[in-house]
N, C-alpha and C positions, 0 to 999 in steps of 0.2 A: 428354216426355221434358223440354220442357222444366223445368216446375216440379218434377220428382222429381230431377233434379239439379239443381233450386235446394235442396229440400228439404234430400237428402243432406248437401249443401254446410251446410248449415247445424245440421244435428244429428247431425254431424261434430266432435270437433275436429283440427286442424292438421294431426295426428302422424298421424289414420287419416282424413282428407279422402279423398287417391287413391284409398285399396280401401274407399271408401262408395260411389265415383262411378265404379270402379268395379264393382262388384257392380248397381249399377244397368244404365250400360251394359252386362255380362252381360245384364242381367234382360228388356232390348228387346232385344239380337241372337238372347239364344231364341226370343223371339217373336216374332221373322220369317225364323227354321227353322221353329217348328212352323208361326203361317201360314202361309203360301203352301206345306207338305207339306199341312197342314187341302183347302187349295185343289187340289194336282197331286190327295189321292186323291177325289174329290168328279169330277172330268172321266171315271172313268163313269158318270154319268149322263145323260148326250152333252146336247145344246143340246133338246129335247123331254123327259128328264125322268122321271122317275116320275108316273100323275096321282093323286088324294089327292081327300081331300071337297072340295063344292061347285067341283069345276071346276079347284082350285087344282096347281098341276102343281110340285115343287121339282124344279129343273135345276141344271147344275151351272154357272150364272149366279147362283140365288136361294141355293144351299143353302151355300155361305161366308157371305152377308150374315147368311140366318139364324146358322151360327153366331157369328160373330159379335159380332152384337147380343142374339146367350144370353151367352155370354163377359163383356159389358161391364155386364147387367145383372148379373151374380157380381161381377164387379169393384166396378159402383158398390155392393152388399150387405156385401160386404166393407168397406172403407171406412166406413161408417158404421157398423156393427154391432162390429169388429174395430179397428180402427185405431185407436194409442194414440199422438199426433199433441206428439211431445216436441223439445226444440232443447238441444241440449251444449253445455258455456257459456256460459251467454245469462243473465243475471240476469236471476228474475221481479218483481221491482221496478217500482215508475215510474223511479227513476232512471236516464236514457242519458247513456252517455259517447260529445261529439262525437266523428266521426268525422273523418278527414282528405278534405281535396277527391281526386276521382276525376282519376284519369291520363285524359286522355279521347283521347289515343293508343292507348294501350294497349286503351281501349275498343273504340275503333275498330277495330281491329288483329283482336280477341275478336265483336265482331260480323260484318266483314267475310267473316271464317275460316267461321263455321261457316253464315253466305250463302253462302262458297263446298260445300262440306258439303250444304247440303239443296235444294243446282241439281243436281247430279250426282244426284241422290236421285230429286230428282222428273224431272229429266229420263226417268233410265231408268224411273222408273215410269209416265211421262206415253208415251213414244215405243221404247218395247222391244218392246212387243208387234207394233203396226205396222210396228217394223222388220223383225221381224223372220216377219211373216208376209209381208211387201214382197222381204228380201231371200234367204228360205231357201223362198218357196214353203207357207208353212205354210198350213193350214184355223185355223177359230176354235179351234175344243177342243184341235190340236195345239201351237198359241203359252200358250192357255189353260195347258198342260201344260208343252213347253217353258221358259216363262216361272217357271213355280212352282215349278221343277227349279232353275231357273238363282239366283232370289233365296232359294231355305234350302239352298244351294252358299255365296251369299255373307256369310247370317247364323252360316254355320257359319264359314266364315273370319273374321269381328267376334268370334266366341266365345272361338276357339282365340289372339286376337292381347290377350284381351282380359283371359283371363285369367289370364294373370303379373302384374297387374295387379290380379288383389282375391287369391291366393295370396301369390302371390314376393311383390308387393308392390314390383313394379320403376320403382313412383313417385319412390319416394325416391331414388333414382339413377341418373333418367332425367331433363333437364329438359323442357317439357310446352313448351321453344319446339322443341326438335332431335325433339322426336316432331309434334308442330303440322306442321313443317315437312318431316318425311319421307312426314305424312301425302297434306299438298299434294302436292307432287311422286310424289304413287302417283296422287290425280289427274292430275295432270299423264299418267303412264304410261297410261292406264284412255284417258283420248280419242288421246292418239298412236296408241294401237295399235290403237281401232276407229273411228277417219277412214278416211274412202273415197280410199284415196291410189290416184290415176290410177297404172295399173303399164300404160299400153300395151296393147301385141298379145300378154302374157302373160295377159289376161282376154277370155272369150269374150261380149259381152251379148247378151242375150235376150228377145228382148217378145215377148209373145203379143194377137196382134190386128194 
């Protein structure tokens, strides 16, 4: 994702850069929808799966990984044979124009903002299945199915948010600072909603064993 956004920035002009980055981000969001959705489709295979040749079985855990490997191989072939790398507005001669010094404060803020986003995503991906199994008493196959569907819904929501940047080009009318602040506030609201608050006598805790 980082390399795709970097290429979209260098391969587009300043006039259409927000739309180019929105296109890349929308593609990633669509992948977030299709990936978990396909994983949910493999859950009927179960933990035992289908037994194939040489004692190898295709289970609900192996099938998504196998499909991802095949898609990665197809992506490598497309990048090698079909991708034409071009950069918009860059000089192709050997002369270079000196760049002004980087704004270290702005760079640090961008890094912290990106860290916040990836930290939240990593927490959800790492703890989502275990948390759902603990809180809702789900089995392993049920946890895989439920979390796959929830991640697909998350991808749909991300795509709906990014589509206006792609087709309506609202990036020219909205300040990036305002958008980033709104997104960080969304992360804060997510943690406040999902935090295990102490509701006292209104919640009865049941323990097995």
